[in-house]
C-alpha positions as CSV (number, residue, x, y, z in Angstrom):
1,M,-127.7,132.2,40.5
2,D,-125.2,132.2,43.2
3,V,-122.7,135.1,42.8
4,T,-119.5,135.1,44.9
5,Y,-117.8,138.4,45.5
6,N,-114.4,138.9,46.9
7,Q,-114.2,142.0,49.0
8,I,-110.4,142.0,49.2
9,L,-110.2,142.0,45.4
10,I,-112.8,144.8,45.2
11,V,-110.8,147.0,47.7
12,L,-107.6,146.3,45.7
13,L,-109.2,147.5,42.6
14,Q,-110.8,150.5,44.3
15,K,-107.5,151.6,45.8
16,N,-105.4,150.7,42.7
17,I,-103.2,148.4,44.7
18,K,-101.6,145.4,43.0
19,R,-102.1,142.0,44.6
20,E,-98.3,141.6,44.6
21,Q,-98.0,144.7,46.8
22,L,-100.5,143.3,49.3
23,Q,-98.9,139.9,49.2
24,E,-95.5,141.4,50.0
25,A,-96.8,143.6,52.7
26,L,-98.4,140.6,54.4
27,G,-95.4,138.2,53.8
28,I,-97.5,135.6,52.3
29,S,-96.8,133.4,49.2
30,R,-98.3,134.0,45.7
31,N,-100.3,130.8,46.0
32,T,-101.9,131.9,49.3
33,M,-102.8,135.3,47.9
34,S,-104.3,133.7,44.9
35,R,-106.4,131.4,47.0
36,Y,-107.7,134.3,49.0
37,L,-108.6,136.3,45.9
38,N,-110.3,133.2,44.2
39,N,-112.2,132.3,47.3
40,T,-110.7,128.9,47.6
41,R,-109.2,129.7,51.0
42,Q,-110.4,132.1,53.5
43,P,-107.9,134.1,55.7
44,S,-107.7,133.6,59.4
45,L,-109.1,136.3,61.6
46,E,-105.7,137.5,62.4
47,M,-104.8,137.6,58.7
48,L,-108.1,139.4,58.0
49,Y,-107.1,142.2,60.5
50,Q,-103.7,142.5,58.9
51,I,-105.2,142.7,55.4
52,A,-107.7,145.3,56.6
53,F,-104.8,147.3,58.3
54,V,-102.6,147.2,55.1
55,L,-105.6,148.2,52.9
56,D,-106.7,150.9,55.4
57,V,-110.2,149.6,55.6
58,S,-112.2,148.0,58.4
59,V,-112.6,144.3,58.8
60,V,-116.3,144.8,58.1
61,D,-115.4,146.3,54.7
62,L,-113.8,142.9,53.8
63,L,-116.7,140.8,55.2
64,V,-119.8,142.5,54.0
65,P,-120.5,143.4,50.3
66,E,-121.5,146.9,49.9
67,P,-124.8,146.3,48.0
68,I,-126.3,144.3,50.8
69,G,-126.6,147.5,53.0
70,L,-126.0,145.6,56.2
71,K,-122.5,147.1,56.7
72,K,-123.6,150.1,58.8
73,Q,-125.9,148.0,60.9
74,L,-123.1,145.5,61.5
75,E,-120.6,148.3,62.3
76,K,-123.1,149.6,64.9
77,T,-123.5,146.2,66.4
78,L,-119.8,145.6,66.5
79,S,-119.1,148.9,68.0
80,R,-121.4,148.1,70.9
81,I,-119.6,144.8,71.5
82,V,-116.1,146.1,71.4
């Protein structure tokens, strides 16, 4: 069974932030926000950084689901590159 997670939605729920608040902060349409949260459209890398900034999380938090356990390893790898 293929399960698709949406990390943006998970962070919104964890931080008790409404999708409308994020949408307004990013200056995007309701349709665009809906597509991001329903996984029918992926944000650009630039938009992903903006989303991470507004939600006060790392881009890695938005890309890697928590249960996988690869997040810390990916963060270490990215910190060596950057």
